[in-house]
C-alpha positions in Angstrom: 75.9 -103.8 116.9 77.5 -101.0 114.8 80.1 -100.5 117.6 81.1 -104.1 117.5 81.4 -104.1 113.7 83.5 -100.9 113.9 85.8 -102.4 116.6 86.2 -105.6 114.6 87.1 -103.6 111.4 89.7 -101.6 113.3 91.2 -104.8 114.8 91.4 -106.5 111.4 93.0 -103.4 109.9 95.5 -103.2 112.7 96.5 -106.8 112.4 96.9 -106.5 108.7 99.1 -103.5 109.0 101.2 -105.2 111.6 101.6 -108.2 109.3 102.7 -105.9 106.5 105.2 -104.2 108.7 106.7 -107.6 109.8 106.9 -108.7 106.1 108.7 -105.4 105.2 111.1 -106.0 108.1 111.8 -109.5 106.8 112.5 -108.2 103.3 114.8 -105.6 104.7 116.6 -108.3 106.7 117.2 -110.4 103.6 118.4 -107.3 101.7 120.9 -106.5 104.5 122.1 -110.0 104.6 123.0 -110.0 100.9 124.6 -106.6 101.3 127.0 -108.1 103.8 125.4 -106.8 107.0 124.8 -110.4 108.3 124.7 -109.7 112.0 122.0 -107.0 111.7 120.0 -109.2 109.3 120.2 -112.2 111.6 119.0 -110.1 114.6 116.1 -108.9 112.5 115.2 -112.4 111.4 115.4 -113.7 114.9 113.0 -111.0 116.0 110.7 -112.0 113.1 110.6 -115.7 114.0 109.9 -114.9 117.6 106.4 -113.9 116.5 106.2 -115.8 113.2 107.7 -119.3 113.4 108.3 -119.6 109.6 110.3 -122.7 108.7 111.8 -120.9 105.7 113.2 -118.2 107.9 114.5 -120.8 110.4 116.2 -122.6 107.6 117.8 -119.4 106.3 119.0 -118.6 109.8 120.5 -122.0 110.0 122.3 -121.4 106.7 123.5 -117.9 107.8 125.0 -119.4 111.0 126.5 -122.2 109.0 128.2 -119.6 106.7 129.5 -117.9 109.8 130.8 -121.2 111.1 128.6 -121.2 114.2 127.6 -124.8 113.8 125.7 -125.2 117.1 123.3 -122.3 116.2 123.1 -123.5 112.6 122.0 -126.9 113.8 119.4 -125.4 116.2 117.8 -123.4 113.4 118.0 -126.2 110.8 116.2 -128.4 113.4 113.5 -125.9 114.0 112.9 -125.7 110.3 112.8 -129.5 110.0 110.3 -129.9 112.8 107.9 -127.4 111.3 108.0 -128.6 107.7 109.0 -131.9 106.1 110.2 -130.0 103.1 113.2 -129.0 105.1 114.0 -132.5 106.3 117.5 -133.7 105.5 117.8 -136.7 103.2 118.3 -140.1 104.8 121.5 -141.9 103.7 119.4 -144.1 101.5 117.7 -141.2 99.8 121.0 -139.5 99.3 122.5 -142.6 97.6 119.4 -142.7 95.3 119.8 -139.0 94.5 123.5 -139.4 93.7 122.7 -142.4 91.5 120.2 -140.3 89.5 122.8 -137.6 89.1 125.3 -140.1 87.6 122.7 -141.3 85.2 122.0 -137.8 84.0 125.7 -137.1 83.6 126.1 -140.1 81.3 123.5 -138.7 78.9 
């Protein structure tokens, strides 16, 4: 019984340390991106989402490829974000009109 508990504890600690390492790699990727090393950062983010399908990272990748004018890849990553989280869904035309109408009302004030 003690052996099982010890093995379980070791596995939990290993998975936790792997998770921290992945989070550190993601932070480093964001840092590199904002320092202008976009290609390296994108590669690191793509490696991250291969194991962690995080919609926020998919969205960021979409934006990164959009900035680099690689619209096909941008669309693919935006769609992956949209599928995983409604938060990243694009506005419908009707919602966009309502939103623009609200902006005009605020500008009048």
